[in-house]
C-alpha positions in Angstrom: 114.6 163.7 192.5 117.8 161.5 193.9 118.2 158.8 191.1 119.0 156.5 194.2 115.6 157.2 195.9 112.6 158.1 193.0 110.0 158.5 195.9 111.4 160.1 198.1 110.4 160.1 202.3 108.9 163.8 203.5 112.5 165.5 204.8 111.2 165.8 208.1 109.2 162.9 209.5 105.6 163.2 210.3 104.5 163.5 213.8 101.3 161.8 213.6 101.1 158.5 215.7 99.3 156.0 213.7 98.6 152.7 214.1 98.6 149.9 211.6 97.2 146.5 212.3 98.8 143.7 210.1 99.2 140.2 209.1 97.6 138.2 206.8 93.6 136.9 206.4 91.8 134.5 209.1 94.3 135.9 212.0 92.2 138.3 214.1 93.1 141.7 212.5 89.3 142.3 212.4 88.7 141.8 216.2 91.7 144.0 216.6 90.8 146.7 215.0 87.3 147.1 215.9 88.3 147.1 219.5 90.8 150.0 218.9 88.0 151.6 216.7 86.0 151.9 219.6 88.4 153.9 221.8 87.0 157.7 221.8 90.6 159.3 220.0 91.2 156.1 217.4 89.9 156.1 214.1 90.8 152.9 211.7 89.9 152.6 208.5 88.9 148.6 207.0 91.9 147.7 204.3 92.4 150.9 202.7 95.6 149.5 201.7 97.6 152.4 200.7 101.0 151.3 201.6 100.7 147.7 199.9 98.7 148.8 197.3 99.9 152.4 196.0 103.6 153.1 197.2 105.9 153.8 194.9 103.7 152.3 192.2 102.7 155.7 190.1 106.1 157.4 190.0 107.2 161.1 191.2 104.0 162.9 192.9 105.5 165.6 192.0 104.6 165.3 188.7 101.1 166.1 188.4 100.5 163.2 185.6 101.5 160.8 187.8 99.4 162.4 191.1 96.3 161.5 188.8 97.2 158.1 187.8 97.6 157.7 191.6 94.4 159.3 193.1 92.6 157.9 190.1 93.8 154.1 191.3 93.1 155.4 194.7 89.4 156.0 194.3 88.9 152.9 192.8 89.4 150.7 196.0 85.9 151.4 197.7 87.6 151.4 200.9 89.4 154.3 200.1 85.9 155.8 199.1 84.7 155.1 202.2 86.8 158.2 204.1 84.7 159.9 202.0 87.5 162.0 200.3 87.0 165.2 198.5 89.3 164.5 195.9 90.2 168.3 195.3 90.9 169.2 198.6 93.2 166.9 199.6 94.8 167.2 195.7 95.1 171.5 197.0 96.4 170.7 200.3 98.7 168.2 199.3 100.1 170.1 196.5 101.2 173.0 199.4 103.3 170.2 201.6 106.1 167.3 200.1 104.7 165.6 197.1 105.2 162.1 198.5 103.2 159.2 198.8 103.6 158.9 203.0 102.4 163.2 202.7 99.5 162.6 200.9 98.4 159.0 202.4 98.8 161.0 205.9 96.7 163.6 204.3 93.7 161.0 203.7 94.1 159.7 206.9 94.0 163.2 209.2 90.7 164.3 207.0 88.6 161.3 207.4 90.2 161.8 211.7 88.9 164.7 212.0 85.3 164.3 210.7 84.6 161.7 213.4 86.2 164.4 215.8 89.2 161.6 217.1 92.9 162.6 216.9 95.0 159.3 216.0 94.5 157.3 212.7 95.3 154.2 211.4 94.7 151.5 208.7 93.8 147.9 209.2 95.7 146.4 206.4 96.7 143.3 205.2 100.7 142.7 204.9 101.8 145.8 205.8 104.3 144.1 207.5 106.2 144.3 204.4 106.1 148.2 204.4 107.3 148.0 208.1 110.5 150.0 207.1 108.9 152.5 204.7 106.3 153.1 207.0 108.6 153.8 210.2 111.0 155.9 208.3 107.9 158.1 207.5 106.5 158.0 210.7 108.5 157.0 213.8 106.0 157.5 216.3 103.8 155.1 214.1 102.6 152.0 216.0 102.1 148.0 214.1 100.8 145.4 216.3 101.1 142.3 213.6 98.2 139.2 214.3 99.6 136.1 213.8 97.5 132.3 214.1 98.2 128.7 214.1 99.0 128.1 210.7 97.0 125.1 210.7 94.0 126.5 211.7 94.2 129.6 209.8 94.1 126.9 206.8 90.9 125.3 208.4 89.3 128.8 208.6 90.3 130.1 205.1 87.7 126.8 203.6 87.5 126.2 200.1 90.1 123.4 199.0 91.1 124.4 195.5 94.1 122.9 194.1 97.4 124.4 195.3 95.8 126.4 198.1 97.2 124.6 200.9 100.9 125.3 199.7 99.8 128.7 198.7 98.4 129.2 202.4 101.7 127.8 204.1 103.8 130.2 202.1 101.8 133.4 203.0 101.5 132.3 206.6 105.6 131.8 206.5 106.3 135.1 204.4 103.9 136.9 207.1 105.5 135.3 210.2 109.3 136.1 209.0 108.8 139.2 208.1 107.0 139.9 211.7 110.4 138.2 213.9 112.6 140.6 211.7 110.6 143.2 212.3 110.3 143.1 216.0 113.9 142.6 216.6 114.5 146.0 214.2 111.5 148.0 215.9 111.1 146.7 219.5 109.3 149.6 220.6 107.4 150.4 217.5 106.2 147.1 216.4 104.1 144.2 218.6 103.2 140.8 217.5 100.2 139.5 218.7 99.3 135.9 218.7 95.4 135.1 217.5 95.2 132.5 220.5 96.1 134.8 223.1 93.9 137.6 222.0 91.1 134.5 222.0 92.2 133.2 225.1 92.6 136.4 227.5 91.1 139.7 225.4 90.9 141.7 228.4 94.9 141.2 229.3 95.7 141.6 226.0 94.0 144.3 225.5 95.9 146.0 228.4 99.3 145.7 226.7 97.9 146.6 223.5 96.8 149.8 224.9 99.6 150.5 227.0 102.0 149.7 223.9 100.0 152.2 222.3 100.1 154.6 225.2 96.4 154.8 225.6 94.0 154.0 228.6 91.6 151.1 227.7 87.8 151.7 227.7 85.2 149.0 228.5 83.7 149.6 225.0 86.5 148.5 223.2 86.1 144.9 224.9 82.4 144.8 224.3 82.4 145.8 220.8 78.8 147.2 221.1 79.6 149.8 218.5 80.2 147.3 216.0 76.8 145.5 213.9 79.4 142.7 212.7 79.0 141.4 216.4 75.8 142.9 217.7 74.3 139.2 217.9 76.7 136.9 219.6 76.6 133.7 221.4 80.0 134.1 223.5 78.7 136.5 226.2 79.6 140.5 226.0 82.8 139.4 223.4 82.6 137.8 220.4 85.9 136.6 220.8 86.0 133.1 221.8 88.7 130.5 221.8 85.9 127.9 220.4 87.7 128.3 217.1 91.5 127.1 218.5 92.6 123.2 217.4 89.5 123.1 215.5 92.2 121.7 212.7 92.5 118.5 214.3 88.4 117.5 213.3 88.5 119.3 210.1 92.0 118.8 208.1 93.2 115.9 206.7 96.1 113.9 208.2 98.4 114.9 205.2 97.6 118.7 205.3 98.4 118.5 208.5 101.2 117.2 208.4 102.8 119.4 205.1 101.9 122.4 207.6 104.3 121.1 210.2 106.9 119.9 207.5 107.4 122.7 205.6 106.1 125.6 208.7 107.6 123.7 212.2 110.3 125.9 212.5 108.5 128.8 212.3 105.7 127.7 214.0 107.8 126.6 217.4 108.9 130.3 217.7 105.4 131.1 218.3 104.6 128.3 220.8 102.6 125.7 218.3 103.6 122.3 219.2 103.3 120.1 216.5 100.6 117.2 216.0 101.0 113.5 216.4 100.0 112.1 213.0 100.6 108.7 211.2 100.2 108.7 207.4 99.4 105.8 205.4 101.6 105.5 202.3 98.7 107.4 200.5 98.8 109.9 202.7 102.5 110.4 202.4 102.2 110.6 198.6 99.6 113.4 199.0 101.8 115.3 201.3 105.0 114.9 199.3 103.0 115.9 196.2 101.5 119.0 198.0 104.1 121.5 195.9 103.4 119.6 192.9 99.8 120.0 192.7 100.0 124.1 193.7 102.6 124.4 190.6 100.4 122.4 188.0 97.1 124.7 189.4 99.4 127.9 189.2 100.4 126.8 185.4 96.8 126.0 184.6 95.5 129.5 185.9 98.2 131.1 184.0 96.5 128.9 180.7 92.9 130.3 181.8 94.3 133.7 182.1 95.9 134.0 179.2 93.0 132.6 177.0 90.7 135.0 178.8 92.9 138.2 178.2 92.9 138.8 181.9 96.3 139.8 183.4 98.1 137.3 186.4 97.2 138.7 189.7 100.2 138.8 192.2 99.4 138.5 195.8 101.3 140.8 197.9 
């Protein structure tokens, strides 16, 4: 094993035309996945999170003990189990090829796709934009679609205003947005950023552009989402995608929350066409805006104390 690359990619790149849907939560990933999954050739899994959750974390898969640990962790994920993997068959097939993480993940998806009598696989993976480099190295024919949303509306959609959540939400949005802009420059033919707002306002045209990007023909079923039980009863007409949620932050967020998001993320927001909202803050509002980072720090410290007392490990968000 190469000491400089302890988790090597296949010596020969794999030909799979995989599709990854990335971005952070409440950004429209589920809509995109369901549209593409309605295509007769595409099978997209939901949050298997193989690249973000397991890649490189269990040592060298050429070692059976490391392979067993990796598979055990994968099987503990309900979204991996939803692919109905045959563990022993997967293990046997894996041992006949390159013993790499990329090969293991591809085999799992190939077997799932074959059972559905489809030919092209992929996954909706939160934060997969952070793994664009390893993915494209192993799968040069892959495509990554990155959903992004106005951070003010995204924060409003999260609900639950626990201490520290505002700062955390903005930090996660900035990280995802920065990765997206970098990746789209680096991989212009394989990486596509799609704004939630564009998808909501122009679903048919956005779908057409995405299908061109993927090299497939759009079908009527893809836009209707009639196959998706989650959207079986919608009041928005034939499509559940609606612009109704765009701009709701204006009526639902406090002025100091809007001001903090714009102060922290304003430059990156401008890159995606998100205009600042005029807000006038009282002295109390300015104080609440300015202490938001301190509130987040105190909330994290309190969480560590609680976890230490309970013996629970700290959860690190990818």
